[in-house]
C-alpha positions in Angstrom: -1.9 3.3 20.5 0.0 6.6 20.3 3.6 5.5 19.9 5.7 7.7 17.7 7.4 6.2 14.7 7.6 6.8 11.0 9.1 4.7 8.3 11.1 6.0 5.4 12.6 4.9 2.1 15.5 2.5 2.3 18.9 4.3 2.3 20.7 4.1 -0.9 23.3 1.3 -0.9 22.7 0.8 2.8 22.7 -3.0 3.1 23.1 -4.4 6.6 26.3 -3.8 8.5 28.0 -6.9 9.8 29.9 -6.9 13.1 33.6 -7.0 12.7 36.0 -8.9 15.0 36.6 -6.0 17.3 32.8 -5.7 18.0 32.3 -2.6 15.9 30.3 -2.4 12.7 32.1 -3.1 9.4 30.6 -2.3 6.1 30.2 -5.5 4.2 32.1 -5.7 0.9 30.4 -7.6 -1.9 31.3 -9.4 -5.0 29.2 -11.5 -7.3 29.5 -15.2 -7.8 28.9 -17.0 -11.1 25.7 -18.7 -9.7 24.2 -15.3 -8.8 25.0 -15.4 -5.1 26.8 -12.7 -3.3 30.0 -13.1 -1.3 30.6 -10.8 1.7 34.1 -9.9 2.7 34.9 -8.5 6.1 38.3 -7.3 7.4 40.3 -10.2 8.6 37.7 -12.8 7.9 37.0 -15.3 5.1 34.4 -14.5 2.6 30.9 -15.8 3.3 27.9 -16.4 1.0 24.9 -14.2 1.5 21.5 -14.9 -0.1 21.2 -13.3 -3.6 17.8 -11.8 -2.9 18.9 -9.8 0.1 19.3 -6.4 -1.6 15.9 -6.7 -3.4 14.1 -7.7 -0.2 16.0 -5.0 1.8 14.9 -2.2 -0.5 11.3 -3.4 -0.6 10.9 -4.1 3.1 13.1 -1.6 4.9 10.5 1.2 5.3 8.0 -1.2 7.0 10.7 -2.8 9.2 11.8 0.6 10.5 8.1 1.7 10.9 7.3 -1.4 13.0 10.4 -0.9 15.2 9.7 2.8 15.6 6.2 2.1 16.8 7.7 0.2 19.7 10.7 2.4 20.5 9.6 5.8 19.5 12.9 6.6 18.0 13.9 6.5 14.3 17.6 6.0 15.1 16.9 3.1 17.4 14.5 1.6 14.8 17.2 1.7 12.2 19.5 -0.2 14.6 16.8 -2.8 15.0 16.4 -3.0 11.2 20.1 -3.8 10.9 19.8 -6.7 13.3 16.6 -8.0 11.6 18.1 -7.9 8.1 21.3 -9.6 9.2 19.2 -12.4 10.7 17.2 -12.6 7.4 20.5 -12.8 5.5 21.5 -15.9 7.4 18.0 -17.4 7.2 16.4 -19.7 4.6 13.1 -17.8 4.7 11.6 -17.8 1.2 11.5 -14.3 -0.5 7.7 -14.6 -0.8 7.4 -14.8 3.0 10.0 -12.2 3.8 7.6 -9.3 4.4 5.7 -11.0 7.2 8.8 -12.6 8.7 10.6 -9.3 8.8 7.7 -7.4 10.3 7.3 -10.0 13.1 11.1 -10.1 13.6 11.2 -6.2 13.9 8.4 -6.3 16.5 10.1 -9.0 18.5 13.5 -7.4 18.3 12.2 -3.9 19.3 10.3 -5.4 22.2 13.5 -7.1 23.3 15.2 -3.8 23.3 12.4 -2.2 25.2 12.1 -4.9 27.8 15.8 -5.3 28.5 16.5 -1.6 28.7 18.7 -1.5 25.7 17.7 2.0 25.0 19.7 5.1 24.4 18.1 7.7 26.7 19.9 10.7 25.3 19.1 9.7 21.7 15.4 9.3 22.6 15.3 12.7 24.3 17.0 14.3 21.3 14.6 12.6 18.8 11.5 13.6 20.8 12.8 17.1 21.3 13.4 17.5 17.6 10.0 16.1 16.6 8.0 18.4 18.9 7.7 22.1 18.4 5.2 23.3 21.0 5.0 26.7 22.7 3.6 25.2 25.9 6.3 23.2 27.8 3.6 21.6 30.0 1.9 20.1 26.9 5.3 18.8 25.7 6.1 17.1 29.0 2.7 15.5 29.3 2.8 14.2 25.7 6.3 12.8 26.2 5.3 11.2 29.5 2.2 9.6 27.9 4.3 8.0 25.2 6.7 6.6 27.8 3.8 5.1 29.8 2.3 3.5 26.6 5.7 1.9 25.7 6.2 0.7 29.3 2.7 -0.9 29.3 3.3 -2.5 25.9 6.4 -4.1 27.3 4.3 -5.7 30.0 1.9 -7.4 27.6 2.2 -11.0 26.5 4.5 -11.3 23.5 1.7 -12.4 21.3 -0.6 -9.5 22.2 2.2 -7.0 21.9 3.3 -8.1 18.5 -0.2 -8.2 17.1 -0.9 -4.7 18.4 2.4 -3.3 17.0 1.8 -4.9 13.6 -1.8 -3.7 13.3 -0.9 -0.1 14.4 2.1 -0.1 12.0 -0.4 -0.1 9.2 -0.5 -3.9 8.3 -3.9 -5.0 7.2 -5.8 -7.8 9.0 -4.8 -10.2 6.2 -1.2 -9.2 6.5 -1.2 -9.6 10.3 -2.9 -13.0 9.9 -0.3 -14.2 7.5 2.6 -12.8 9.6 1.3 -14.5 12.8 -0.2 -17.6 11.3 -3.7 -16.7 12.4 -7.0 -17.0 10.6 -8.0 -13.6 9.1 -11.3 -13.7 11.1 -9.4 -14.0 14.4 -7.1 -11.0 14.0 -9.7 -8.5 15.0 -10.4 -10.4 18.2 -6.7 -10.7 19.0 -6.1 -7.0 18.4 -9.1 -5.9 20.5 -8.0 -8.1 23.4 -4.5 -6.7 23.1 -5.9 -3.1 23.1 -8.0 -3.9 26.2 -5.0 -5.4 28.0 -3.0 -2.3 27.1 -5.6 -0.1 28.6 -5.8 -2.2 31.7 -2.0 -2.0 32.1 -2.1 1.8 31.7 -5.0 2.2 34.2 -3.4 -0.2 36.7 -0.1 1.6 36.8 -1.8 5.0 36.8 -3.8 4.1 39.9 -0.7 2.9 41.7 1.3 6.1 41.0 
């Protein structure tokens, strides 16, 4: 599956940004509690307790979360937006830290697919990202490659959610064991699920290619 997307290290001191009352992002202020928890403070709002392991999990899992989202969206900037959503959801959850990696990977795939399926894309940002990533003397090759990536992402959005998520996780570098744990599958069934998803993706690509 040739969908562009690369992860990266977690930005220094870049914990999730919480939405402020006016709908814009507001950087979360933090102070420590005596019991080890963290209190977040937002402009014009009362303090709220955030799970104490958030920063540790964020720094460990951020590159993979961005990589998974970028596999779907083909844009590093959009993938980072998805990562913000996913880590905010994790901050409000009671998911054990030991299960965070799988939970976050699945959440990143689901959230990115939601963006893809509902059209919550930034076309100009995508064009800029693709243009910056490609240095090619032949404009025809550039156009063909870009069109192919768009076709793959569109076909991915038409797959069943289970197939799409399995395919994204596997092609984001997760091992069969990690995919199995993340999707609550038996390790022996992951290969079958992924192969069927790949077959379904090829059928979608061929079906729409023949109708164009």
